[in-house]
N, C-alpha and C positions, 0 to 999 in steps of 0.2 A: 370210143367208137365201137369197140368189140361188144360192149354192153348193149348199145343201141341195135346192133346187128342181131344179137342173141334175142332181144325182145321182139324184133320183127319176125325172126324165125319162129318163135313161140306163137305169135299171133297167126302166122300163116298156117302152122300145124293145127292150131285150134280151129281155124276156119275150115280147113280141109276135113277135120274130124266131124264138123257140123254139116257137111254136104249130105244130101240125101233127099228123100221125099217129104214134102210138107203139105198139109191141108191148109189152104188159104181161105180166109174169111174176112168179112168187112164189119167194122164198127164205125158208123158214120162215114166219113170220107176216107178213112184210113184202112189199109190192108194189113193183115197180120197172118202169121203162119205158125202152125204147130207141127212138131215132128209126127209123122203119120203113125209111127209105132206107139204113140201115146193115145191115139184115137181108137176108141172101141166101136162107136157107131154114131150116126147122125140121125136125129129124130125130129119130127115136127113138134111144134108147141103142143103141150098137153097140160092137163090139170096139175098144178103145183100146189101142194098144201103148205100154207104159210106157217112159219114157226115164230111164235112171239119172242120178243126181246132179242132179235138178231139184227145185225147191221143191215142197212138199206139194201146193199148189194146181194145179200143172201135172200133169194126168192122163196126158199123153203125146201121141201123134199117132194120127190115123186116116186111112185111105185112103178118100177120098170121090170115087168115080168116077175113079180114077187120079191124083187130087191128094192129096198128103200135107199135112194141116193140123194145127197144134197145137191141143190142147184143154185148157182150164183149168176147174176147178170154182169157180164164182163164190162159192159158200158159203165155201169155204176161203180164197179170196183176200180176202174181207171179214171173215175172222176168226170166222165162225160155226162151230158144231160140225158135224162131218161127219154126213151122213145117208145111210142106205141108199137106193140107187137103187130105184125102183119103176116101175110102168107109166106113171106121169105124168111121171117124170123125162125130160128131153129135152135135146138139144143145139141151141142156136141158132147157126147159122153166120153170122158177121158179117164185114163188111169194115172193117178198121182201118188207120189210117195210122200207119206207123212211120218211122224214119229212112231206111229203104231203100225207101220208097214204100208202096203199099197191099198188104195181104195178107189172106187169109181165115183166120179163127180160129174154133174152136168154143168156146162157153161152156155149161157144164152148169148147168141150173137145175132147181128142184124141179118146176115146172109152168108152162106157158104159159097165160095167161088170155084176152086178147082184144086186138084192135087198137082203140085209142081215138083219136078226133079231139079233141085238147086245145087249147082256146083260150088265147091269151096272158093273158087276164084271170084264168084259173084257175091260172096258174103263179106261184108266189112265188119270190123269190130265195133262194139257199141261205143260211141263217143262219150267222153266224160263231160257231165253237165255241172260239175261242182260237187262239193263234199256232202251237201244236204239233199241231193237227189239220188234216190235208190234206183239203179238201172240193172240190178243183178238178175232180174227176171227176163231181161232181153238177151237172147243168145247172140244176136247179131242183126245186121241190116242187110237184107238181100236186094240186089239190084236185078229186077226182072222186067223185061219189056218196057224199059224206060221209066219204071216206077220203083219206089222203095217199099219193101214189105218188112215189117218188124217181126222177127222170128222170136217167139216166146218160149221160155223154159217154164212149162206149166207147173212143174214142181216148185217153182219159186215165185209164181204169181201171187200165191197166198202166203202170208206170214205164218210162223209156227203157231201163234195164238189162233189165227183163222183156222188153220188145219185142225188144231185140237178141238175147237168148237164144232167143226163140220164132222169130224170123226165121231164125236159124241152124238150128233144128230142122226148119223147113219146107223148107230148101234141100236 
């Protein structure tokens, strides 16, 4: 009994640590959130230079004010069907931590929604879907305005191998 209570206390503390401001965005019919402190800027779609022999979800690189940053399509990374880019499609430039330190990366999303202040009490822990499903990249599930938003840990959305390849592209 004491072990269960301790586990619940740890979960509550973790969710309280995760409260804060999140930039929310859409991919298909689902809403996601990123910690606002990870977001550097939001830009409209611009020319992306394709890089050969990269996974489908790696769109390439773009020149952002003299800096070359890799760009991934989050829809494709998450296994969603490709969608045609439109006037609402945008690139969120985020700061991610890789093995070589921090780097900026662009993620293509269907649309940006809003910045929300999410309280710890409104964040549920990520449910377990079984041993073969990796959910480490999900910080938690936020209950906001009657909907559920998946809060992402952008540092864990990409695997170590993905990050190593992107770091090489940005150099």
